[in-house]
PDB file of N, CA, C and O in Angstrom:
ATOM      1  N   MET A   1      16.097  -2.995  -2.597  1.00  0.00           N
ATOM      2  CA  MET A   1      15.102  -3.604  -1.724  1.00  0.00           C
ATOM      3  C   MET A   1      14.782  -2.615  -0.605  1.00  0.00           C
ATOM      4  O   MET A   1      15.677  -1.952  -0.081  1.00  0.00           O
ATOM      5  N   ASP A   2      13.503  -2.520  -0.241  1.00  0.00           N
ATOM      6  CA  ASP A   2      13.080  -1.661   0.864  1.00  0.00           C
ATOM      7  C   ASP A   2      13.703  -2.153   2.167  1.00  0.00           C
ATOM      8  O   ASP A   2      14.195  -3.278   2.258  1.00  0.00           O
ATOM      9  N   THR A   3      13.668  -1.281   3.165  1.00  0.00           N
ATOM     10  CA  THR A   3      14.249  -1.664   4.449  1.00  0.00           C
ATOM     11  C   THR A   3      13.267  -2.496   5.262  1.00  0.00           C
ATOM     12  O   THR A   3      12.051  -2.375   5.119  1.00  0.00           O
ATOM     13  N   TYR A   4      13.817  -3.327   6.104  1.00  0.00           N
ATOM     14  CA  TYR A   4      13.022  -4.151   7.008  1.00  0.00           C
ATOM     15  C   TYR A   4      13.748  -4.201   8.343  1.00  0.00           C
ATOM     16  O   TYR A   4      14.903  -3.787   8.445  1.00  0.00           O
ATOM     17  N   SER A   5      13.087  -4.694   9.336  1.00  0.00           N
ATOM     18  CA  SER A   5      13.604  -4.713  10.698  1.00  0.00           C
ATOM     19  C   SER A   5      14.923  -5.483  10.795  1.00  0.00           C
ATOM     20  O   SER A   5      15.086  -6.539  10.184  1.00  0.00           O
ATOM     21  N   VAL A   6      15.846  -4.943  11.560  1.00  0.00           N
ATOM     22  CA  VAL A   6      17.138  -5.583  11.786  1.00  0.00           C
ATOM     23  C   VAL A   6      16.963  -6.949  12.453  1.00  0.00           C
ATOM     24  O   VAL A   6      17.846  -7.802  12.364  1.00  0.00           O
ATOM     25  N   TYR A   7      15.836  -7.155  13.115  1.00  0.00           N
ATOM     26  CA  TYR A   7      15.543  -8.458  13.732  1.00  0.00           C
ATOM     27  C   TYR A   7      15.789  -9.584  12.736  1.00  0.00           C
ATOM     28  O   TYR A   7      16.329 -10.630  13.098  1.00  0.00           O
ATOM     29  N   PHE A   8      15.399  -9.376  11.495  1.00  0.00           N
ATOM     30  CA  PHE A   8      15.512 -10.422  10.483  1.00  0.00           C
ATOM     31  C   PHE A   8      16.946 -10.600   9.993  1.00  0.00           C
ATOM     32  O   PHE A   8      17.270 -11.629   9.399  1.00  0.00           O
ATOM     33  N   LYS A   9      17.807  -9.612  10.234  1.00  0.00           N
ATOM     34  CA  LYS A   9      19.226  -9.746   9.899  1.00  0.00           C
ATOM     35  C   LYS A   9      19.979 -10.429  11.036  1.00  0.00           C
ATOM     36  O   LYS A   9      20.929 -11.176  10.802  1.00  0.00           O
ATOM     37  N   GLU A  10      19.548 -10.167  12.268  1.00  0.00           N
ATOM     38  CA  GLU A  10      20.235 -10.703  13.444  1.00  0.00           C
ATOM     39  C   GLU A  10      19.751 -12.097  13.839  1.00  0.00           C
ATOM     40  O   GLU A  10      20.402 -12.778  14.631  1.00  0.00           O
ATOM     41  N   THR A  11      18.629 -12.517  13.300  1.00  0.00           N
ATOM     42  CA  THR A  11      18.018 -13.796  13.663  1.00  0.00           C
ATOM     43  C   THR A  11      18.083 -14.737  12.471  1.00  0.00           C
ATOM     44  O   THR A  11      17.811 -14.329  11.342  1.00  0.00           O
ATOM     45  N   THR A  12      18.442 -15.995  12.712  1.00  0.00           N
ATOM     46  CA  THR A  12      18.462 -16.953  11.608  1.00  0.00           C
ATOM     47  C   THR A  12      17.025 -17.248  11.176  1.00  0.00           C
ATOM     48  O   THR A  12      16.127 -17.274  12.018  1.00  0.00           O
ATOM     49  N   PRO A  13      16.791 -17.469   9.890  1.00  0.00           N
ATOM     50  CA  PRO A  13      15.432 -17.687   9.388  1.00  0.00           C
ATOM     51  C   PRO A  13      14.654 -18.783  10.110  1.00  0.00           C
ATOM     52  O   PRO A  13      13.438 -18.672  10.263  1.00  0.00           O
ATOM     53  N   ASP A  14      15.333 -19.835  10.555  1.00  0.00           N
ATOM     54  CA  ASP A  14      14.641 -20.906  11.283  1.00  0.00           C
ATOM     55  C   ASP A  14      14.132 -20.441  12.640  1.00  0.00           C
ATOM     56  O   ASP A  14      13.280 -21.094  13.243  1.00  0.00           O
ATOM     57  N   ASN A  15      14.647 -19.324  13.118  1.00  0.00           N
ATOM     58  CA  ASN A  15      14.260 -18.810  14.434  1.00  0.00           C
ATOM     59  C   ASN A  15      13.366 -17.580  14.364  1.00  0.00           C
ATOM     60  O   ASN A  15      13.176 -16.900  15.372  1.00  0.00           O
ATOM     61  N   TYR A  16      12.810 -17.283  13.186  1.00  0.00           N
ATOM     62  CA  TYR A  16      11.857 -16.177  13.086  1.00  0.00           C
ATOM     63  C   TYR A  16      10.585 -16.563  13.840  1.00  0.00           C
ATOM     64  O   TYR A  16       9.977 -17.594  13.553  1.00  0.00           O
ATOM     65  N   HIS A  17      10.188 -15.738  14.800  1.00  0.00           N
ATOM     66  CA  HIS A  17       8.974 -15.984  15.581  1.00  0.00           C
ATOM     67  C   HIS A  17       8.294 -14.662  15.888  1.00  0.00           C
ATOM     68  O   HIS A  17       8.949 -13.625  15.997  1.00  0.00           O
ATOM     69  N   PHE A  18       6.986 -14.707  16.026  1.00  0.00           N
ATOM     70  CA  PHE A  18       6.229 -13.498  16.357  1.00  0.00           C
ATOM     71  C   PHE A  18       6.731 -12.869  17.651  1.00  0.00           C
ATOM     72  O   PHE A  18       7.010 -11.671  17.697  1.00  0.00           O
ATOM     73  N   LEU A  19       6.842 -13.667  18.684  1.00  0.00           N
ATOM     74  CA  LEU A  19       7.239 -13.144  19.985  1.00  0.00           C
ATOM     75  C   LEU A  19       8.637 -12.527  19.933  1.00  0.00           C
ATOM     76  O   LEU A  19       8.874 -11.464  20.506  1.00  0.00           O
ATOM     77  N   GLY A  20       9.553 -13.194  19.249  1.00  0.00           N
ATOM     78  CA  GLY A  20      10.905 -12.658  19.110  1.00  0.00           C
ATOM     79  C   GLY A  20      10.901 -11.312  18.412  1.00  0.00           C
ATOM     80  O   GLY A  20      11.620 -10.395  18.810  1.00  0.00           O
ATOM     81  N   PHE A  21      10.087 -11.193  17.367  1.00  0.00           N
ATOM     82  CA  PHE A  21       9.980  -9.925  16.646  1.00  0.00           C
ATOM     83  C   PHE A  21       9.455  -8.834  17.569  1.00  0.00           C
ATOM     84  O   PHE A  21      10.018  -7.740  17.615  1.00  0.00           O
ATOM     85  N   TYR A  22       8.383  -9.118  18.304  1.00  0.00           N
ATOM     86  CA  TYR A  22       7.791  -8.106  19.186  1.00  0.00           C
ATOM     87  C   TYR A  22       8.732  -7.743  20.326  1.00  0.00           C
ATOM     88  O   TYR A  22       8.794  -6.581  20.730  1.00  0.00           O
ATOM     89  N   GLN A  23       9.464  -8.719  20.848  1.00  0.00           N
ATOM     90  CA  GLN A  23      10.433  -8.416  21.906  1.00  0.00           C
ATOM     91  C   GLN A  23      11.536  -7.510  21.371  1.00  0.00           C
ATOM     92  O   GLN A  23      11.945  -6.557  22.034  1.00  0.00           O
ATOM     93  N   TYR A  24      12.008  -7.811  20.180  1.00  0.00           N
ATOM     94  CA  TYR A  24      13.024  -6.967  19.547  1.00  0.00           C
ATOM     95  C   TYR A  24      12.483  -5.557  19.334  1.00  0.00           C
ATOM     96  O   TYR A  24      13.130  -4.573  19.692  1.00  0.00           O
ATOM     97  N   ARG A  25      11.299  -5.471  18.752  1.00  0.00           N
ATOM     98  CA  ARG A  25      10.707  -4.159  18.449  1.00  0.00           C
ATOM     99  C   ARG A  25      10.483  -3.336  19.715  1.00  0.00           C
ATOM    100  O   ARG A  25      10.645  -2.116  19.685  1.00  0.00           O
ATOM    101  N   SER A  26      10.120  -3.967  20.813  1.00  0.00           N
ATOM    102  CA  SER A  26       9.828  -3.240  22.049  1.00  0.00           C
ATOM    103  C   SER A  26      11.049  -2.500  22.587  1.00  0.00           C
ATOM    104  O   SER A  26      10.917  -1.593  23.409  1.00  0.00           O
ATOM    105  N   LYS A  27      12.231  -2.883  22.125  1.00  0.00           N
ATOM    106  CA  LYS A  27      13.464  -2.236  22.570  1.00  0.00           C
ATOM    107  C   LYS A  27      13.939  -1.145  21.610  1.00  0.00           C
ATOM    108  O   LYS A  27      14.965  -0.506  21.844  1.00  0.00           O
ATOM    109  N   GLN A  28      13.183  -0.937  20.526  1.00  0.00           N
ATOM    110  CA  GLN A  28      13.579   0.055  19.535  1.00  0.00           C
ATOM    111  C   GLN A  28      12.970   1.419  19.848  1.00  0.00           C
ATOM    112  O   GLN A  28      11.885   1.512  20.423  1.00  0.00           O
ATOM    113  N   GLU A  29      13.686   2.476  19.460  1.00  0.00           N
ATOM    114  CA  GLU A  29      13.208   3.840  19.711  1.00  0.00           C
ATOM    115  C   GLU A  29      11.872   4.129  19.042  1.00  0.00           C
ATOM    116  O   GLU A  29      11.052   4.873  19.580  1.00  0.00           O
ATOM    117  N   ASP A  30      11.653   3.544  17.872  1.00  0.00           N
ATOM    118  CA  ASP A  30      10.424   3.832  17.128  1.00  0.00           C
ATOM    119  C   ASP A  30       9.284   2.861  17.449  1.00  0.00           C
ATOM    120  O   ASP A  30       8.295   2.805  16.717  1.00  0.00           O
ATOM    121  N   PHE A  31       9.417   2.095  18.542  1.00  0.00           N
ATOM    122  CA  PHE A  31       8.346   1.183  18.954  1.00  0.00           C
ATOM    123  C   PHE A  31       7.090   2.002  19.250  1.00  0.00           C
ATOM    124  O   PHE A  31       7.161   3.031  19.921  1.00  0.00           O
ATOM    125  N   THR A  32       5.952   1.546  18.753  1.00  0.00           N
ATOM    126  CA  THR A  32       4.721   2.349  18.815  1.00  0.00           C
ATOM    127  C   THR A  32       3.825   2.040  20.008  1.00  0.00           C
ATOM    128  O   THR A  32       2.913   2.816  20.296  1.00  0.00           O
ATOM    129  N   PHE A  33       4.053   0.940  20.707  1.00  0.00           N
ATOM    130  CA  PHE A  33       3.178   0.506  21.803  1.00  0.00           C
ATOM    131  C   PHE A  33       1.762   0.214  21.308  1.00  0.00           C
ATOM    132  O   PHE A  33       0.811   0.203  22.090  1.00  0.00           O
ATOM    133  N   SER A  34       1.634  -0.021  20.012  1.00  0.00           N
ATOM    134  CA  SER A  34       0.352  -0.365  19.405  1.00  0.00           C
ATOM    135  C   SER A  34       0.503  -1.736  18.745  1.00  0.00           C
ATOM    136  O   SER A  34       1.275  -1.897  17.799  1.00  0.00           O
ATOM    137  N   PHE A  35      -0.239  -2.718  19.250  1.00  0.00           N
ATOM    138  CA  PHE A  35      -0.152  -4.055  18.680  1.00  0.00           C
ATOM    139  C   PHE A  35      -0.491  -4.028  17.193  1.00  0.00           C
ATOM    140  O   PHE A  35       0.164  -4.695  16.392  1.00  0.00           O
ATOM    141  N   GLN A  36      -1.512  -3.261  16.824  1.00  0.00           N
ATOM    142  CA  GLN A  36      -1.923  -3.200  15.421  1.00  0.00           C
ATOM    143  C   GLN A  36      -0.813  -2.618  14.543  1.00  0.00           C
ATOM    144  O   GLN A  36      -0.532  -3.151  13.469  1.00  0.00           O
ATOM    145  N   ARG A  37      -0.194  -1.549  14.984  1.00  0.00           N
ATOM    146  CA  ARG A  37       0.879  -0.939  14.181  1.00  0.00           C
ATOM    147  C   ARG A  37       2.097  -1.852  14.082  1.00  0.00           C
ATOM    148  O   ARG A  37       2.719  -1.956  13.025  1.00  0.00           O
ATOM    149  N   GLU A  38       2.429  -2.505  15.179  1.00  0.00           N
ATOM    150  CA  GLU A  38       3.574  -3.412  15.153  1.00  0.00           C
ATOM    151  C   GLU A  38       3.277  -4.634  14.288  1.00  0.00           C
ATOM    152  O   GLU A  38       4.170  -5.155  13.620  1.00  0.00           O
ATOM    153  N   THR A  39       2.044  -5.086  14.298  1.00  0.00           N
ATOM    154  CA  THR A  39       1.640  -6.198  13.438  1.00  0.00           C
ATOM    155  C   THR A  39       1.713  -5.780  11.974  1.00  0.00           C
ATOM    156  O   THR A  39       2.152  -6.557  11.126  1.00  0.00           O
ATOM    157  N   ASP A  40       1.284  -4.556  11.676  1.00  0.00           N
ATOM    158  CA  ASP A  40       1.407  -4.033  10.311  1.00  0.00           C
ATOM    159  C   ASP A  40       2.870  -3.981   9.889  1.00  0.00           C
ATOM    160  O   ASP A  40       3.202  -4.325   8.755  1.00  0.00           O
ATOM    161  N   LYS A  41       3.745  -3.551  10.795  1.00  0.00           N
ATOM    162  CA  LYS A  41       5.185  -3.493  10.513  1.00  0.00           C
ATOM    163  C   LYS A  41       5.713  -4.899  10.210  1.00  0.00           C
ATOM    164  O   LYS A  41       6.462  -5.093   9.253  1.00  0.00           O
ATOM    165  N   LEU A  42       5.323  -5.859  11.020  1.00  0.00           N
ATOM    166  CA  LEU A  42       5.751  -7.239  10.794  1.00  0.00           C
ATOM    167  C   LEU A  42       5.289  -7.725   9.425  1.00  0.00           C
ATOM    168  O   LEU A  42       6.075  -8.305   8.676  1.00  0.00           O
ATOM    169  N   TRP A  43       4.020  -7.494   9.093  1.00  0.00           N
ATOM    170  CA  TRP A  43       3.478  -7.947   7.805  1.00  0.00           C
ATOM    171  C   TRP A  43       4.252  -7.317   6.648  1.00  0.00           C
ATOM    172  O   TRP A  43       4.617  -8.011   5.699  1.00  0.00           O
ATOM    173  N   LYS A  44       4.503  -6.014   6.718  1.00  0.00           N
ATOM    174  CA  LYS A  44       5.247  -5.326   5.651  1.00  0.00           C
ATOM    175  C   LYS A  44       6.660  -5.885   5.528  1.00  0.00           C
ATOM    176  O   LYS A  44       7.160  -6.077   4.420  1.00  0.00           O
ATOM    177  N   ASP A  45       7.299  -6.143   6.658  1.00  0.00           N
ATOM    178  CA  ASP A  45       8.635  -6.744   6.626  1.00  0.00           C
ATOM    179  C   ASP A  45       8.600  -8.105   5.940  1.00  0.00           C
ATOM    180  O   ASP A  45       9.470  -8.411   5.125  1.00  0.00           O
ATOM    181  N   LEU A  46       7.613  -8.911   6.262  1.00  0.00           N
ATOM    182  CA  LEU A  46       7.518 -10.246   5.667  1.00  0.00           C
ATOM    183  C   LEU A  46       7.293 -10.174   4.164  1.00  0.00           C
ATOM    184  O   LEU A  46       7.831 -10.990   3.416  1.00  0.00           O
ATOM    185  N   VAL A  47       6.506  -9.211   3.719  1.00  0.00           N
ATOM    186  CA  VAL A  47       6.277  -9.030   2.277  1.00  0.00           C
ATOM    187  C   VAL A  47       7.596  -8.680   1.585  1.00  0.00           C
ATOM    188  O   VAL A  47       7.904  -9.216   0.521  1.00  0.00           O
ATOM    189  N   ILE A  48       8.368  -7.783   2.190  1.00  0.00           N
ATOM    190  CA  ILE A  48       9.671  -7.404   1.627  1.00  0.00           C
ATOM    191  C   ILE A  48      10.611  -8.613   1.604  1.00  0.00           C
ATOM    192  O   ILE A  48      11.296  -8.851   0.609  1.00  0.00           O
ATOM    193  N   LEU A  49      10.640  -9.362   2.685  1.00  0.00           N
ATOM    194  CA  LEU A  49      11.565 -10.491   2.806  1.00  0.00           C
ATOM    195  C   LEU A  49      11.230 -11.648   1.875  1.00  0.00           C
ATOM    196  O   LEU A  49      12.093 -12.476   1.581  1.00  0.00           O
ATOM    197  N   GLU A  50      10.000 -11.714   1.414  1.00  0.00           N
ATOM    198  CA  GLU A  50       9.608 -12.797   0.491  1.00  0.00           C
ATOM    199  C   GLU A  50      10.408 -12.769  -0.803  1.00  0.00           C
ATOM    200  O   GLU A  50      10.515 -13.786  -1.488  1.00  0.00           O
ATOM    201  N   ILE A  51      10.964 -11.626  -1.139  1.00  0.00           N
ATOM    202  CA  ILE A  51      11.767 -11.548  -2.364  1.00  0.00           C
ATOM    203  C   ILE A  51      13.264 -11.599  -2.049  1.00  0.00           C
ATOM    204  O   ILE A  51      14.096 -11.354  -2.923  1.00  0.00           O
ATOM    205  N   GLY A  52      13.599 -11.917  -0.802  1.00  0.00           N
ATOM    206  CA  GLY A  52      14.990 -12.003  -0.366  1.00  0.00           C
ATOM    207  C   GLY A  52      15.635 -13.313  -0.781  1.00  0.00           C
ATOM    208  O   GLY A  52      15.020 -14.140  -1.454  1.00  0.00           O
ATOM    209  N   PRO A  53      16.896 -13.491  -0.367  1.00  0.00           N
ATOM    210  CA  PRO A  53      17.608 -14.729  -0.693  1.00  0.00           C
ATOM    211  C   PRO A  53      17.017 -15.949   0.009  1.00  0.00           C
ATOM    212  O   PRO A  53      16.303 -15.817   1.003  1.00  0.00           O
ATOM    213  N   GLY A  54      17.315 -17.123  -0.508  1.00  0.00           N
ATOM    214  CA  GLY A  54      16.803 -18.425  -0.089  1.00  0.00           C
ATOM    215  C   GLY A  54      16.308 -18.613   1.323  1.00  0.00           C
ATOM    216  O   GLY A  54      15.102 -18.717   1.546  1.00  0.00           O
ATOM    217  N   GLY A  55      17.229 -18.662   2.301  1.00  0.00           N
ATOM    218  CA  GLY A  55      16.843 -18.951   3.679  1.00  0.00           C
ATOM    219  C   GLY A  55      15.941 -17.887   4.264  1.00  0.00           C
ATOM    220  O   GLY A  55      14.970 -18.196   4.955  1.00  0.00           O
ATOM    221  N   ILE A  56      16.260 -16.634   3.989  1.00  0.00           N
ATOM    222  CA  ILE A  56      15.437 -15.526   4.487  1.00  0.00           C
ATOM    223  C   ILE A  56      14.041 -15.618   3.891  1.00  0.00           C
ATOM    224  O   ILE A  56      13.041 -15.446   4.588  1.00  0.00           O
ATOM    225  N   LYS A  57      13.989 -15.890   2.604  1.00  0.00           N
ATOM    226  CA  LYS A  57      12.697 -16.014   1.916  1.00  0.00           C
ATOM    227  C   LYS A  57      11.871 -17.144   2.533  1.00  0.00           C
ATOM    228  O   LYS A  57      10.684 -16.965   2.807  1.00  0.00           O
ATOM    229  N   LYS A  58      12.487 -18.293   2.750  1.00  0.00           N
ATOM    230  CA  LYS A  58      11.770 -19.435   3.336  1.00  0.00           C
ATOM    231  C   LYS A  58      11.269 -19.112   4.737  1.00  0.00           C
ATOM    232  O   LYS A  58      10.135 -19.441   5.085  1.00  0.00           O
ATOM    233  N   GLY A  59      12.113 -18.467   5.545  1.00  0.00           N
ATOM    234  CA  GLY A  59      11.712 -18.088   6.900  1.00  0.00           C
ATOM    235  C   GLY A  59      10.554 -17.108   6.892  1.00  0.00           C
ATOM    236  O   GLY A  59       9.633 -17.214   7.702  1.00  0.00           O
ATOM    237  N   ALA A  60      10.605 -16.148   5.968  1.00  0.00           N
ATOM    238  CA  ALA A  60       9.538 -15.153   5.861  1.00  0.00           C
ATOM    239  C   ALA A  60       8.233 -15.799   5.412  1.00  0.00           C
ATOM    240  O   ALA A  60       7.170 -15.494   5.954  1.00  0.00           O
ATOM    241  N   ILE A  61       8.305 -16.678   4.437  1.00  0.00           N
ATOM    242  CA  ILE A  61       7.101 -17.357   3.943  1.00  0.00           C
ATOM    243  C   ILE A  61       6.494 -18.220   5.046  1.00  0.00           C
ATOM    244  O   ILE A  61       5.275 -18.249   5.210  1.00  0.00           O
ATOM    245  N   ARG A  62       7.338 -18.922   5.801  1.00  0.00           N
ATOM    246  CA  ARG A  62       6.851 -19.769   6.900  1.00  0.00           C
ATOM    247  C   ARG A  62       6.121 -18.925   7.943  1.00  0.00           C
ATOM    248  O   ARG A  62       5.030 -19.284   8.387  1.00  0.00           O
ATOM    249  N   LEU A  63       6.728 -17.802   8.332  1.00  0.00           N
ATOM    250  CA  LEU A  63       6.103 -16.946   9.338  1.00  0.00           C
ATOM    251  C   LEU A  63       4.834 -16.294   8.790  1.00  0.00           C
ATOM    252  O   LEU A  63       3.857 -16.119   9.517  1.00  0.00           O
ATOM    253  N   LYS A  64       4.853 -15.938   7.513  1.00  0.00           N
ATOM    254  CA  LYS A  64       3.670 -15.329   6.895  1.00  0.00           C
ATOM    255  C   LYS A  64       2.515 -16.327   6.837  1.00  0.00           C
ATOM    256  O   LYS A  64       1.362 -15.946   7.037  1.00  0.00           O
ATOM    257  N   GLN A  65       2.810 -17.595   6.565  1.00  0.00           N
ATOM    258  CA  GLN A  65       1.760 -18.623   6.557  1.00  0.00           C
ATOM    259  C   GLN A  65       1.136 -18.755   7.939  1.00  0.00           C
ATOM    260  O   GLN A  65      -0.084 -18.867   8.065  1.00  0.00           O
ATOM    261  N   LYS A  66       1.969 -18.743   8.975  1.00  0.00           N
ATOM    262  CA  LYS A  66       1.443 -18.803  10.344  1.00  0.00           C
ATOM    263  C   LYS A  66       0.599 -17.576  10.640  1.00  0.00           C
ATOM    264  O   LYS A  66      -0.428 -17.666  11.313  1.00  0.00           O
ATOM    265  N   PHE A  67       1.029 -16.450  10.145  1.00  0.00           N
ATOM    266  CA  PHE A  67       0.310 -15.191  10.319  1.00  0.00           C
ATOM    267  C   PHE A  67      -1.093 -15.328   9.741  1.00  0.00           C
ATOM    268  O   PHE A  67      -2.069 -14.936  10.380  1.00  0.00           O
ATOM    269  N   LYS A  68      -1.200 -15.884   8.533  1.00  0.00           N
ATOM    270  CA  LYS A  68      -2.501 -16.058   7.883  1.00  0.00           C
ATOM    271  C   LYS A  68      -3.391 -17.007   8.675  1.00  0.00           C
ATOM    272  O   LYS A  68      -4.592 -16.764   8.796  1.00  0.00           O
ATOM    273  N   VAL A  69      -2.830 -18.073   9.212  1.00  0.00           N
ATOM    274  CA  VAL A  69      -3.601 -19.029  10.009  1.00  0.00           C
ATOM    275  C   VAL A  69      -4.147 -18.343  11.255  1.00  0.00           C
ATOM    276  O   VAL A  69      -5.296 -18.569  11.633  1.00  0.00           O
ATOM    277  N   ILE A  70      -3.344 -17.518  11.886  1.00  0.00           N
ATOM    278  CA  ILE A  70      -3.790 -16.793  13.083  1.00  0.00           C
ATOM    279  C   ILE A  70      -4.937 -15.854  12.736  1.00  0.00           C
ATOM    280  O   ILE A  70      -5.907 -15.762  13.488  1.00  0.00           O
ATOM    281  N   ILE A  71      -4.839 -15.162  11.616  1.00  0.00           N
ATOM    282  CA  ILE A  71      -5.898 -14.237  11.201  1.00  0.00           C
ATOM    283  C   ILE A  71      -7.193 -14.999  10.950  1.00  0.00           C
ATOM    284  O   ILE A  71      -8.256 -14.573  11.401  1.00  0.00           O
ATOM    285  N   VAL A  72      -7.119 -16.119  10.238  1.00  0.00           N
ATOM    286  CA  VAL A  72      -8.313 -16.926   9.963  1.00  0.00           C
ATOM    287  C   VAL A  72      -8.900 -17.454  11.266  1.00  0.00           C
ATOM    288  O   VAL A  72     -10.113 -17.398  11.464  1.00  0.00           O
ATOM    289  N   ALA A  73      -8.054 -17.965  12.154  1.00  0.00           N
ATOM    290  CA  ALA A  73      -8.536 -18.488  13.433  1.00  0.00           C
ATOM    291  C   ALA A  73      -9.217 -17.392  14.247  1.00  0.00           C
ATOM    292  O   ALA A  73     -10.244 -17.636  14.881  1.00  0.00           O
ATOM    293  N   ALA A  74      -8.655 -16.196  14.232  1.00  0.00           N
ATOM    294  CA  ALA A  74      -9.251 -15.078  14.970  1.00  0.00           C
ATOM    295  C   ALA A  74     -10.601 -14.701  14.366  1.00  0.00           C
ATOM    296  O   ALA A  74     -11.547 -14.400  15.094  1.00  0.00           O
ATOM    297  N   ASP A  75     -10.692 -14.717  13.035  1.00  0.00           N
ATOM    298  CA  ASP A  75     -11.964 -14.404  12.378  1.00  0.00           C
ATOM    299  C   ASP A  75     -13.027 -15.449  12.715  1.00  0.00           C
ATOM    300  O   ASP A  75     -14.182 -15.101  12.964  1.00  0.00           O
ATOM    301  N   VAL A  76     -12.645 -16.722  12.725  1.00  0.00           N
ATOM    302  CA  VAL A  76     -13.586 -17.792  13.062  1.00  0.00           C
ATOM    303  C   VAL A  76     -14.035 -17.648  14.512  1.00  0.00           C
ATOM    304  O   VAL A  76     -15.223 -17.758  14.814  1.00  0.00           O
ATOM    305  N   GLU A  77     -13.091 -17.402  15.400  1.00  0.00           N
ATOM    306  CA  GLU A  77     -13.432 -17.239  16.820  1.00  0.00           C
ATOM    307  C   GLU A  77     -14.374 -16.051  17.017  1.00  0.00           C
ATOM    308  O   GLU A  77     -15.324 -16.129  17.796  1.00  0.00           O
ATOM    309  N   LYS A  78     -14.111 -14.968  16.319  1.00  0.00           N
ATOM    310  CA  LYS A  78     -14.973 -13.785  16.413  1.00  0.00           C
ATOM    311  C   LYS A  78     -16.381 -14.116  15.923  1.00  0.00           C
ATOM    312  O   LYS A  78     -17.367 -13.734  16.553  1.00  0.00           O
ATOM    313  N   ALA A  79     -16.474 -14.831  14.796  1.00  0.00           N
ATOM    314  CA  ALA A  79     -17.782 -15.194  14.246  1.00  0.00           C
ATOM    315  C   ALA A  79     -18.541 -16.109  15.202  1.00  0.00           C
ATOM    316  O   ALA A  79     -19.747 -15.947  15.391  1.00  0.00           O
ATOM    317  N   VAL A  80     -17.847 -17.062  15.799  1.00  0.00           N
ATOM    318  CA  VAL A  80     -18.491 -17.972  16.755  1.00  0.00           C
ATOM    319  C   VAL A  80     -18.968 -17.187  17.964  1.00  0.00           C
ATOM    320  O   VAL A  80     -20.087 -17.391  18.434  1.00  0.00           O
ATOM    321  N   TRP A  81     -18.135 -16.296  18.470  1.00  0.00           N
ATOM    322  CA  TRP A  81     -18.490 -15.491  19.638  1.00  0.00           C
ATOM    323  C   TRP A  81     -19.717 -14.630  19.337  1.00  0.00           C
ATOM    324  O   TRP A  81     -20.648 -14.561  20.140  1.00  0.00           O
ATOM    325  N   GLU A  82     -19.711 -13.971  18.171  1.00  0.00           N
ATOM    326  CA  GLU A  82     -20.838 -13.108  17.813  1.00  0.00           C
ATOM    327  C   GLU A  82     -22.116 -13.916  17.649  1.00  0.00           C
ATOM    328  O   GLU A  82     -23.191 -13.464  18.043  1.00  0.00           O
ATOM    329  N   THR A  83     -22.008 -15.116  17.069  1.00  0.00           N
ATOM    330  CA  THR A  83     -23.172 -15.971  16.874  1.00  0.00           C
ATOM    331  C   THR A  83     -23.707 -16.470  18.213  1.00  0.00           C
ATOM    332  O   THR A  83     -24.916 -16.467  18.445  1.00  0.00           O
ATOM    333  N   SER A  84     -22.811 -16.894  19.085  1.00  0.00           N
ATOM    334  CA  SER A  84     -23.253 -17.454  20.362  1.00  0.00           C
ATOM    335  C   SER A  84     -23.745 -16.387  21.331  1.00  0.00           C
ATOM    336  O   SER A  84     -24.518 -16.696  22.238  1.00  0.00           O
ATOM    337  N   SER A  85     -23.320 -15.153  21.160  1.00  0.00           N
ATOM    338  CA  SER A  85     -23.745 -14.110  22.094  1.00  0.00           C
ATOM    339  C   SER A  85     -24.908 -13.271  21.564  1.00  0.00           C
ATOM    340  O   SER A  85     -25.415 -12.398  22.269  1.00  0.00           O
ATOM    341  N   SER A  86     -25.333 -13.532  20.322  1.00  0.00           N
ATOM    342  CA  SER A  86     -26.461 -12.766  19.786  1.00  0.00           C
ATOM    343  C   SER A  86     -27.779 -13.364  20.281  1.00  0.00           C
ATOM    344  O   SER A  86     -27.903 -14.582  20.406  1.00  0.00           O
ATOM    345  N   PRO A  87     -28.755 -12.510  20.561  1.00  0.00           N
ATOM    346  CA  PRO A  87     -30.050 -13.027  21.036  1.00  0.00           C
ATOM    347  C   PRO A  87     -30.756 -13.821  19.938  1.00  0.00           C
ATOM    348  O   PRO A  87     -30.744 -13.441  18.767  1.00  0.00           O
ATOM    349  N   GLU A  88     -31.357 -14.908  20.335  1.00  0.00           N
ATOM    350  CA  GLU A  88     -32.100 -15.725  19.373  1.00  0.00           C
ATOM    351  C   GLU A  88     -33.400 -15.022  19.011  1.00  0.00           C
ATOM    352  O   GLU A  88     -34.063 -14.416  19.852  1.00  0.00           O
ATOM    353  N   LYS A  89     -33.733 -15.121  17.759  1.00  0.00           N
ATOM    354  CA  LYS A  89     -35.001 -14.537  17.305  1.00  0.00           C
ATOM    355  C   LYS A  89     -36.017 -15.651  17.213  1.00  0.00           C
ATOM    356  O   LYS A  89     -35.721 -16.723  16.683  1.00  0.00           O
ATOM    357  N   GLY A  90     -37.180 -15.416  17.710  1.00  0.00           N
ATOM    358  CA  GLY A  90     -38.135 -16.500  17.643  1.00  0.00           C
ATOM    359  C   GLY A  90     -39.483 -16.105  17.833  1.00  0.00           C
ATOM    360  O   GLY A  90     -40.383 -16.944  17.798  1.00  0.00           O
TER     361      GLY A  90
END
């Protein structure tokens, strides 16, 4: 199995959270200070963990589902913002 963040080894699956992951990562030497890169790291870790043992797998799937909801919500908000801020043609 590929490597993933130690956060997921030190944290029980029921306690996997975005904020906890980012707080953990911010203390690591290889922290990038880039939200996009850290989000990519989180996503890759979750993909790896989906094939892990029971509890870890369930925790990863739960967090990944929340991740997808956030992405969809952000896309909808962006579309609404772009629509409401675009000049009307008439």
